[in-house]
C-alpha positions, 0 to 999 in steps of 0.5 A: 500500500502507498501513502501519500503525505505532506504538508500544505501552507494556507495563507489568510490576510487578517487585516490591512491598514497604515502604520509607520514602517520600522525600517523605511519610517514611511507611513505605508499600508501593512498587511497582516497574514496568517500562515497555517501549515496543515498535515495532508494524506492523500491531498487531504488536509487533516490537521495544522502543525504550525501557525505563524503570523506575518506583518508586511510593509507594502512600501519597502517589503519588510516581513517581520514575525508576530506572535498571536498575542501581537497579531491580535493587538496589530489586527485591532490597531490596523482595523482601526486605522482603516480609511472610512468608506467614501459616501456612495450615491444618494437612495433611490428616489432622492437626488444628488446635489447638482454640481457648483454653479448649475441650478438643479432640474426641476421635479418631474412634472413640472416646467423649468422657470422662464428667465 
């Protein structure tokens, strides 16, 4: 009988946000990754053999290893520093304000005023 076994890495992105890099001292985007290595038997992952956390600087490429507690704190900090969402279009039935210097069109069914 032949047994086929091995390990497979699984990389998960946990958080992204802006931090000041320890090497290049630039305020740049950082990514927090979790790398799990799983034991496989016949290409089926059975259990996790190791877990590591990495923080990447997108500006200079510095990759630092973190402990699980540091990764949890870093996740909270990166989520807090995430940029606020841009406002979307107005809800259905409402009109967006006209661009600066232009007059808003009249409501449906009304004629525009004559100048």
